[in-house]
C-alpha positions as CSV (number, residue, x, y, z in Angstrom):
1,M,-4.0,-21.5,16.0
2,K,-7.0,-19.2,16.3
3,I,-7.4,-16.0,18.3
4,D,-10.5,-15.9,20.4
5,K,-12.1,-13.0,22.3
6,K,-10.3,-13.9,25.5
7,D,-6.9,-13.5,23.6
8,V,-7.9,-10.0,22.3
9,E,-9.1,-8.9,25.6
10,K,-5.9,-10.0,27.2
11,L,-3.9,-8.3,24.5
12,A,-5.8,-5.1,24.8
13,H,-5.5,-5.1,28.8
14,L,-1.7,-5.6,28.2
15,S,-1.6,-2.6,25.5
16,R,-3.6,-0.5,27.9
17,L,-6.4,-0.3,25.0
18,Q,-10.1,0.0,25.9
19,L,-12.1,-1.8,23.0
20,D,-15.8,-2.2,22.9
21,D,-17.4,-5.5,21.8
22,K,-17.5,-4.5,18.1
23,A,-13.8,-3.3,18.1
24,I,-12.8,-6.6,19.7
25,E,-14.6,-8.7,17.1
26,A,-13.1,-6.7,14.4
27,M,-9.5,-7.1,16.0
28,Q,-10.1,-10.7,16.4
29,S,-11.0,-11.0,12.6
30,D,-8.1,-8.9,11.6
31,M,-5.7,-11.0,13.8
32,N,-7.0,-14.5,12.4
33,K,-6.6,-13.1,8.9
34,M,-2.8,-12.2,9.7
35,L,-2.3,-15.7,11.3
36,S,-3.8,-17.4,8.2
37,F,-1.5,-15.4,5.9
38,V,1.5,-16.5,8.1
39,E,0.5,-20.0,7.9
40,K,0.3,-19.8,4.2
41,I,4.0,-18.5,4.1
42,N,5.2,-21.2,6.4
43,A,3.8,-23.7,4.1
44,L,5.8,-22.6,1.2
45,D,9.3,-24.3,0.3
46,L,11.7,-21.6,0.8
47,D,14.9,-23.5,0.6
48,G,17.5,-21.5,-1.1
49,V,15.6,-18.3,-1.2
50,E,17.5,-15.3,0.0
51,P,15.7,-12.8,2.2
52,L,15.2,-9.4,0.7
53,A,16.7,-6.3,1.9
54,Y,14.4,-4.1,-0.2
55,M,11.4,-4.6,-2.2
56,S,12.8,-3.6,-5.6
57,D,16.2,-3.7,-7.5
58,E,15.7,0.0,-8.2
59,V,18.5,2.3,-7.1
60,N,17.8,5.8,-5.8
61,I,20.0,8.3,-7.6
62,L,20.6,11.3,-5.4
63,R,22.3,14.5,-6.5
64,K,25.4,15.8,-4.7
65,D,24.8,18.6,-2.2
66,E,26.1,22.0,-3.5
67,V,26.6,25.0,-1.4
68,K,25.2,28.3,-2.8
69,Q,25.4,31.8,-1.7
70,D,22.3,33.8,-2.5
């Protein structure tokens, strides 16, 4: 699927955005890049791969709150 100028104009209208021709071309290019990235992900064999809740296994160690009288 490719995004064309008409699609960007319709999305801009629905989003209440006013884009000039240069911005429409840039938005079209960016959206097509995003779609090609999603197509690459869809082509991968992800059977048995669990979705991530967090991007790393690191744990944030927080200190306990202590009430102090000054």
